[in-house]
C-alpha positions as a printed Julia matrix, in Angstrom:
196×3 Matrix{Float64}:
 -41.63  -82.66  -42.61
 -40.09  -79.59  -40.98
 -36.66  -80.38  -42.43
 -38.19  -80.82  -45.89
 -39.9   -77.42  -45.59
 -36.67  -75.76  -44.46
 -34.73  -77.35  -47.34
 -37.41  -76.39  -49.89
 -37.54  -72.78  -48.73
 -33.74  -72.63  -48.69
 -33.71  -73.89  -52.28
 -36.28  -71.29  -53.29
 -34.24  -68.55  -51.61
 -31.13  -69.73  -53.47
 -33.02  -69.74  -56.79
 -34.17  -66.16  -56.22
 -30.57  -65.22  -55.34
 -29.46  -66.55  -58.72
 -32.19  -64.5   -60.41
 -31.16  -61.43  -58.41
 -27.55  -61.94  -59.48
 -28.61  -62.19  -63.14
 -30.61  -58.97  -62.78
 -27.57  -57.15  -61.36
 -25.37  -58.45  -64.18
 -28.0   -57.39  -66.74
 -28.21  -53.94  -65.15
 -24.41  -53.57  -65.32
 -24.37  -54.58  -68.99
 -27.16  -52.14  -69.79
 -25.27  -49.33  -68.03
 -22.23  -50.1   -70.2
 -24.41  -50.16  -73.31
 -26.03  -46.88  -72.28
 -22.65  -45.18  -71.83
 -21.48  -46.47  -75.2
 -24.64  -45.34  -77.0
 -24.85  -41.97  -75.32
 -21.25  -40.79  -75.15
 -19.56  -42.61  -78.03
 -22.28  -42.75  -80.68
 -24.28  -39.74  -79.39
 -27.56  -41.65  -79.6
 -30.35  -40.96  -77.11
 -31.15  -43.53  -74.46
 -34.8   -44.3   -73.95
 -35.27  -47.46  -71.89
 -31.91  -48.04  -70.26
 -32.22  -45.89  -67.13
 -35.64  -47.32  -66.27
 -34.42  -50.87  -66.84
 -31.4   -50.4   -64.58
 -33.5   -48.92  -61.76
 -36.16  -51.63  -62.05
 -33.6   -54.46  -62.29
 -31.53  -53.26  -59.32
 -34.65  -52.76  -57.18
 -35.99  -56.2   -58.1
 -32.61  -57.73  -57.3
 -32.69  -56.23  -53.79
 -36.11  -57.63  -52.99
 -35.57  -61.01  -54.65
 -32.18  -61.43  -52.96
 -33.45  -60.6   -49.46
 -34.57  -64.17  -48.57
 -31.11  -65.52  -49.39
 -29.5   -62.83  -47.25
 -31.74  -63.91  -44.36
 -30.88  -67.57  -45.02
 -27.16  -66.8   -44.78
 -27.49  -64.36  -41.86
 -25.97  -61.61  -43.97
 -28.31  -58.86  -42.81
 -26.89  -55.86  -41.01
 -27.61  -56.0   -37.32
 -26.45  -54.72  -33.98
 -25.8   -57.68  -31.71
 -24.38  -55.97  -28.63
 -27.26  -57.11  -26.39
 -27.28  -60.56  -27.96
 -23.6   -61.1   -27.12
 -24.28  -60.32  -23.46
 -26.84  -63.11  -23.16
 -26.33  -66.81  -22.46
 -27.36  -69.54  -24.91
 -31.03  -70.0   -24.0
 -31.73  -66.28  -23.59
 -29.93  -65.64  -26.89
 -32.16  -68.17  -28.66
 -35.25  -66.53  -27.16
 -34.05  -63.12  -28.34
 -33.43  -64.49  -31.84
 -36.89  -66.05  -31.8
 -38.53  -62.76  -30.8
 -36.52  -60.93  -33.47
 -37.53  -63.48  -36.1
 -41.22  -63.23  -35.16
 -41.08  -59.43  -35.35
 -39.31  -59.68  -38.72
 -42.03  -62.04  -39.93
 -44.8   -59.67  -38.8
 -43.11  -56.77  -40.64
 -42.71  -58.88  -43.8
 -46.36  -60.0   -43.73
 -47.46  -56.36  -43.51
 -45.14  -55.44  -46.39
 -46.36  -58.44  -48.4
 -49.95  -57.23  -48.09
 -49.03  -53.64  -48.97
 -46.89  -54.59  -51.97
 -49.52  -57.06  -53.21
 -52.15  -54.29  -53.16
 -49.8   -51.99  -55.09
 -48.97  -54.73  -57.61
 -52.66  -55.6   -58.06
 -53.6   -51.96  -58.59
 -50.87  -51.59  -61.22
 -52.04  -54.79  -62.94
 -55.77  -54.0   -62.86
 -55.3   -50.32  -63.75
 -52.74  -51.03  -66.48
 -50.41  -48.46  -64.91
 -47.47  -47.4   -67.04
 -44.24  -45.64  -66.16
 -44.18  -41.96  -67.07
 -41.05  -42.24  -69.22
 -40.87  -42.37  -73.01
 -40.39  -46.14  -72.81
 -43.55  -46.43  -70.65
 -43.31  -50.07  -69.54
 -46.24  -51.54  -67.6
 -45.51  -51.01  -63.91
 -46.81  -54.39  -62.78
 -43.7   -56.04  -64.23
 -41.15  -54.36  -61.92
 -43.64  -54.24  -59.03
 -44.06  -58.03  -59.13
 -40.64  -58.47  -57.51
 -41.87  -56.81  -54.31
 -44.65  -59.24  -53.28
 -42.62  -62.21  -54.56
 -39.59  -61.13  -52.53
 -41.63  -60.49  -49.38
 -43.57  -63.75  -49.77
 -40.37  -65.81  -49.91
 -38.89  -63.68  -47.12
 -41.93  -64.62  -44.99
 -41.36  -68.29  -45.83
 -37.68  -67.93  -44.92
 -38.56  -66.33  -41.58
 -40.93  -69.23  -40.87
 -38.09  -71.64  -41.7
 -35.78  -69.73  -39.36
 -38.38  -69.79  -36.57
 -38.94  -73.53  -37.08
 -35.19  -74.12  -36.92
 -34.94  -72.19  -33.65
 -37.92  -74.01  -32.13
 -37.18  -77.57  -33.26
 -33.41  -77.71  -32.9
 -32.57  -74.78  -30.67
 -29.7   -74.05  -33.05
 -28.96  -70.68  -34.51
 -29.54  -70.85  -38.29
 -26.46  -71.03  -40.52
 -24.58  -67.81  -41.01
 -25.7   -65.99  -37.9
 -23.06  -64.19  -35.9
 -21.08  -66.54  -33.71
 -20.52  -65.49  -30.11
 -17.28  -63.63  -29.72
 -14.69  -65.02  -27.33
 -12.11  -62.99  -25.48
  -9.55  -63.72  -28.22
 -11.44  -64.8   -31.36
  -9.46  -66.62  -34.03
 -10.64  -67.45  -37.53
 -10.32  -71.2   -37.88
 -10.3   -71.4   -41.67
 -13.34  -73.68  -41.96
 -15.69  -71.9   -44.31
 -19.39  -72.48  -43.66
 -20.53  -70.45  -46.62
 -19.25  -66.97  -47.09
 -17.77  -66.05  -43.73
 -15.15  -67.53  -41.41
 -16.19  -69.32  -38.26
 -14.99  -67.87  -34.97
 -13.62  -69.97  -32.14
 -11.83  -69.06  -28.94
  -8.04  -68.99  -29.05
  -6.28  -71.86  -27.29
  -4.27  -71.13  -24.2
  -0.55  -71.01  -24.98
   1.5   -73.94  -23.7
   3.62  -73.13  -20.64
């Protein structure tokens, strides 16, 4: 049951990562179109700037669960590297619980903002004036899946004691990249003693 949940949430995080990637690609194409229209044909741009800002922002929030899944977040792990295995797992568990609490608070706040925009029919103040609930929807969706991904990470730490995939490997005295790719980064293993 736990493994099925972890797999399902991982799949959902991957699906949102694909959507986030498509939004970034769309934003890049719209920037190119905007430059062409504005500087080559001398036509005004009405919707392009807003679309690019909304798409890039949505991509950040929708891509966040995948970043957590892969351990790609920026972190300072100086203290973590000083600790032994069990203490390190406890520290990761505490960090994951605190991350979950923060995401739940942000989920509630962004849901309230989204709901207010939906119920009040808020519109952007630009000439294009799109309804604001559309770009704001990415915030509660992103935080909801981020909460689910934190729960999956916590369950992984509790049930297996393993560090979820992608998290920083402990550094050895002489780390060597071993060429086995477990996703997007190289694994680290201690260097072998030279033969004498």
